[in-house]
C-alpha positions in Angstrom: 0.0 0.0 0.0 1.3 3.4 -1.0 1.9 5.9 1.8 0.4 9.3 1.8 2.7 12.2 0.9 1.8 15.6 2.3 1.5 18.3 -0.3 2.0 21.9 0.7 2.6 24.1 -2.4 3.0 27.8 -2.1 -0.1 28.5 -4.2 -2.0 29.8 -1.3 0.4 32.8 -1.3 -0.3 33.4 -5.0 -3.0 35.5 -6.5 -4.0 33.1 -9.3 -6.0 34.5 -12.3 -8.7 31.9 -12.6 -10.9 29.8 -10.3 -11.9 26.4 -11.6 -15.2 24.8 -10.5 -14.8 21.1 -9.8 -18.4 20.4 -10.5 -17.4 20.6 -14.2 -15.3 17.5 -13.7 -15.7 14.9 -10.9 -17.0 14.5 -7.4 -16.1 13.2 -4.0 -17.0 9.5 -4.8 -14.6 9.7 -7.8 -11.8 10.9 -5.4 -12.5 8.0 -3.0 -12.5 5.4 -5.8 -9.2 7.0 -7.0 -7.6 6.7 -3.5 -8.8 3.1 -3.2 -7.3 2.2 -6.5 -4.1 4.1 -5.8 -3.6 2.4 -2.4 -4.7 -1.1 -3.8 -7.4 -1.3 -1.0 -10.2 -3.8 -0.7 -13.3 -1.7 -1.2 -15.1 -3.9 1.4 -12.4 -3.2 4.0 -11.5 0.5 3.7 -8.9 1.7 6.3 -10.6 4.9 7.3 -7.5 6.5 8.9 -5.5 6.3 5.7 -8.3 7.2 3.3 -9.6 10.1 5.4 -6.1 11.5 5.8 -5.4 11.3 2.0 -8.8 12.7 1.1 -8.2 15.7 3.3 -4.8 16.2 1.8 -6.3 16.2 -1.7 -8.9 18.7 -0.6 -6.2 21.0 0.7 -4.2 20.5 -2.5 -7.3 21.5 -4.6 -7.9 24.6 -2.5 -4.2 25.6 -2.9 -4.5 25.2 -6.7 -7.4 27.6 -6.7 -10.0 24.9 -7.5 -13.5 25.7 -6.3 -14.2 22.8 -3.9 -17.9 22.1 -4.0 -20.0 21.5 -0.9 -20.3 17.8 -1.8 -16.5 17.4 -1.2 -16.8 19.0 2.3 -19.8 17.0 3.2 -17.9 13.8 2.3 -15.0 14.9 4.4 -17.4 15.3 7.4 -18.8 11.8 6.6 -15.4 10.2 6.5 -14.4 11.9 9.8 -17.7 10.7 11.4 -17.2 7.1 10.2 -13.6 7.2 11.5 -14.7 8.4 14.9 -17.4 5.7 15.1 -14.8 3.1 14.4 -12.7 4.3 17.2 -15.5 3.6 19.7 -15.2 0.4 21.7 -17.2 -2.6 20.2 -20.1 -3.7 22.3 -18.7 -7.2 22.7 -20.8 -8.1 25.7 -24.1 -7.5 23.8 -22.9 -9.7 21.0 -21.9 -12.4 23.4 -25.4 -12.4 24.9 -27.0 -12.9 21.6 -27.8 -9.3 20.8 -27.9 -8.0 17.2 -24.5 -7.2 15.8 -24.2 -3.5 14.8 -23.6 -2.8 11.1 -20.1 -1.8 10.1 -20.0 2.1 10.1 -18.4 1.8 6.6 -21.3 -0.2 5.1 -23.4 2.6 3.7 -20.3 4.3 2.2 -19.3 1.0 0.6 -22.8 0.6 -0.9 -22.6 4.1 -2.3 -19.2 3.5 -3.8 -20.2 0.1 -5.4 -23.3 1.6 -6.9 -21.4 4.6 -8.2 -18.7 2.4 -9.6 -21.3 0.4 -11.5 -22.8 3.6 -13.1 -19.3 4.7 -14.1 -18.5 1.4 -15.7 -21.8 1.5 -17.6 -21.1 5.1 -18.7 -17.6 4.1 -19.9 -19.1 1.3 -22.0 -21.5 3.7 -23.6 -18.7 6.0 -24.6 -17.2 3.2 -26.6 -20.3 3.2 -28.9 -20.9 5.2 -32.1 -20.1 8.9 -31.7 -22.5 10.1 -34.5 -25.2 12.5 -33.2 -23.6 12.6 -29.8 -20.1 14.0 -30.3 -18.4 14.6 -33.7 -14.7 15.4 -33.9 -12.6 15.8 -37.0 -9.6 14.0 -35.6 -9.5 10.5 -34.1 -9.2 10.5 -30.4 -10.1 7.3 -28.5 -6.5 6.6 -27.5 -5.6 6.0 -31.1 -1.8 6.5 -31.9 -1.3 8.2 -28.5 1.1 5.7 -27.1 4.9 6.0 -27.6 7.0 3.0 -28.7 7.3 0.5 -25.8 4.1 1.7 -24.0 1.2 -0.7 -23.5 -2.4 -0.3 -22.7 -5.7 0.9 -24.1 -5.2 4.6 -23.7 -8.0 5.1 -21.2 -9.0 8.7 -20.3 -7.3 10.0 -17.2 -9.4 11.4 -14.4 -9.0 14.8 -12.7 -7.5 13.1 -9.7 -4.9 11.3 -11.9 -4.0 14.7 -13.3 -3.7 16.1 -9.7 -1.4 13.2 -8.8 0.8 13.9 -11.8 0.7 17.6 -10.9 1.8 16.8 -7.3 4.8 14.9 -8.6 5.8 17.8 -10.9 5.6 20.3 -8.0 7.5 18.0 -5.6 10.3 17.7 -8.2 10.9 21.5 -8.4 13.8 22.9 -6.6 13.2 25.5 -3.8 12.3 28.7 -5.4 14.0 32.0 -4.6 11.9 35.2 -4.6 11.5 36.7 -8.0 9.0 39.0 -9.6 6.9 37.4 -12.4 4.8 39.3 -14.8 1.1 38.6 -14.5 0.6 39.2 -18.2 3.2 36.6 -19.0 1.3 34.0 -17.0 -2.3 34.7 -18.2 -4.5 31.7 -18.6 -5.4 32.7 -22.2 -1.7 33.0 -23.2 -0.9 29.7 -21.6 -3.8 28.0 -23.3 -2.6 29.3 -26.7 0.9 28.0 -26.0 -0.4 24.5 -25.1 -2.7 24.4 -28.1 -0.1 25.6 -30.6 2.2 22.9 -29.3 -0.5 20.2 -29.6 -1.4 21.3 -33.2 2.3 20.9 -34.1 3.1 17.6 -32.6 -0.3 15.8 -32.2 0.2 14.8 -28.5 2.3 15.8 -25.6 3.2 14.0 -22.3 1.9 15.9 -19.3 5.4 15.9 -17.7 6.9 17.4 -20.9 4.9 20.6 -20.4 7.3 21.5 -17.6 11.1 21.6 -17.0 13.0 21.6 -13.7 13.5 25.4 -14.2 9.8 26.2 -14.7 8.7 28.6 -11.9 6.2 27.1 -9.5 3.6 29.8 -10.3 3.9 29.0 -14.0 3.4 25.3 -13.3 0.2 26.0 -11.5 -1.1 28.4 -14.2 -0.3 25.7 -16.8 -2.3 23.2 -14.8 -5.3 25.6 -14.6 -5.1 26.2 -18.3 -5.3 22.4 -18.9 -8.4 22.2 -16.7 -10.0 25.0 -18.6 -9.2 23.3 -21.9 -10.8 20.1 -20.6 -13.9 22.0 -19.5 -14.2 23.4 -23.0 -13.6 19.9 -24.5 -10.7 21.2 -26.5 -8.3 18.5 -25.2 -8.4 14.9 -24.0 -6.0 13.2 -21.6 -5.1 9.5 -21.7 -3.0 7.1 -19.8 -1.4 3.9 -21.2 -1.9 2.2 -17.8 -2.9 3.0 -14.2 -0.7 5.8 -12.9 1.4 5.6 -16.1 2.3 8.4 -18.5 -0.5 10.9 -19.1 -0.6 12.1 -22.7 -2.6 15.1 -23.9 -4.0 15.8 -27.4 -6.6 17.9 -29.1 -9.5 16.7 -31.2 -9.9 20.2 -32.6 -8.3 21.6 -35.7 -6.3 24.9 -35.4 -8.9 27.2 -37.0 -11.8 25.9 -34.9 -9.7 25.9 -31.7 -8.5 29.5 -32.1 -12.0 30.6 -32.7 -13.2 28.9 -29.5 -10.4 30.4 -27.5 -11.2 33.9 -28.7 -14.9 33.6 -28.1 -15.0 31.6 -24.8 -11.9 32.6 -22.9 -11.4 36.0 -21.4 
């Protein structure tokens, strides 16, 4: 099982130019399923201490990245803390020994919700493999086709928001300590960064997430780049895929240059 790594970027000290609403992407059950998968946990036997700690760390990370954490995430945090506290209470062993009814595991309702949500997600994933006509029409092929580099294996499944956050965390943790320096706000505008990313994608077809950054990229620019990617995802101008679980994330655009530039000019301030 992987251990949790605290994440404390300096984003809370920055005045970022855009606030991203998480409701446009995924919710708290998605985050829990991601953590269960990441830690290789049995969904029927969730270690509440580990999962609650990591869930709260991701919430803190999202707030630091200027993501608008919806109320559902905070409600789930309270639910996890409540379940964890109930599990710390002594078990009424004497009542059980006398033939009394055994109390339901405090995690049972959460497990039922996760299993039901997981079934809906799998059904939705199967539907997306069907014909795209009259639902979504893109000029360029995109369902993982030709996205993998030589030597990579897998089906090129779409990466989730939380897989992107995990990749982002690794990038930030790999940056050297940053000395104080003045950075131009104009140079780091979301719109300019979006244009940079899209111009690169239109030139080379697809780019690895990690290749958008270098060890010398300022921390603030890393964060602005990440917010630009989320805005592009919201506008459906890019897709992100992984060759395998927690493997390389690759980004590409299903839009042609002319249509993409028009969308940027019309929909991004």
